[in-house]
N, C-alpha and C positions, 0 to 999 in steps of 0.2 A: 735736669733734663730740658732740652729747648724743644720748642712747639714743632719745629720741623722733625725731629726725632719721634715726637708723639704722633705726629701725622703719618709718617713713613712706616712705622712698627706694624701696624694692621695689614698694610700692603704687603710687607715682607713676609709676615706670617701666613697670609693668604697664598703667595708664591710658594712658600716652603710646603704647606699643606697640598697644593696641586701637583707638586713635584713627587711628594710622597705617595699620593694617590696613584699617579701614573706609574710608579715604580711597582706598586702593589698589582695594579692591573697586568703589567707586564709579567710578573712572577706568576700570577694565575693563568695567564694565557700560555706560558711555557709549560706549567704542570698539565694543563688541558690538552696541549699538543702531545706531550709524552703519554698522557692516558689514552689518547686516540691511537697512538701507534702500538701500544700494548694491547688494547682491545682488538684492533685489526689483527695483530699477530695471534692472538687466541682464537679468533674466529677462522683464521686460516689454517690453524692446526686442527680444526674441527670441534672446538668447544661450542656449547650452546650460548645462545644471545644472553642469557641469565648470567652465565659464568663471565661473559664479556662485560656486561653492564656492571657486575660487581667489581671488576678490575677497574673500569673507568670511574666509578664511584669512589673507590678507595684511593686511587692514585691521583685523580684530578678533581674530585667532587662533582662530577658530571651529574647533571640533573636529567639530561635526555640523551638517549643514543639512537641513532638512526644507521642501519647497516643495509648494504646492497652488495649483490655480486655483479662485477663488472668483468665478464670473460673469466681469465684465469686470476682474477684478483678479487679480494673482498676489500670493501671500503667502509669506512666508519666515520660517522660525522657526530661529534659530540658538541652539547651546548650547556651553557651554565649562566648564572648572573655573575656580576663583577666583584660581589662581596657585601658585607654589611652596609657600608657608606655609599657604596656605588652599585646598589642593587638594580638600578635602572639600565645599567650598561649590560647588554648581553655579549657574551663571549662565545666563539665557534672555532672548532678545529676539526680538520678531516685528515685521515691517514689511510693508506691502502696497503695491504700485504698479499703476497702469493698465497693461493688458496691450495696449499701442498698436502694439507692434512686430509683431504676428501678422498 
């Protein structure tokens, strides 16, 4: 092993770890967006906020659910942390659905 390889190996490992962390964050964000859409549709059907929060927690691991009525729409905002190693990163997703179930 050469000295150049020994110096470059930690840098390559750091870049690879950063790329894997970014991919994990994107996956969590996609699940959170899906959970926001599911929770908004549940509230639009007339389900309770507790049922919608259960859906959001089960589908996307949401830690906080905020909902609001906006005319003919019901909007949901979900938030959660980025995960074990990226707990300092806060992710948020919002979705709206027609309030046809009321």
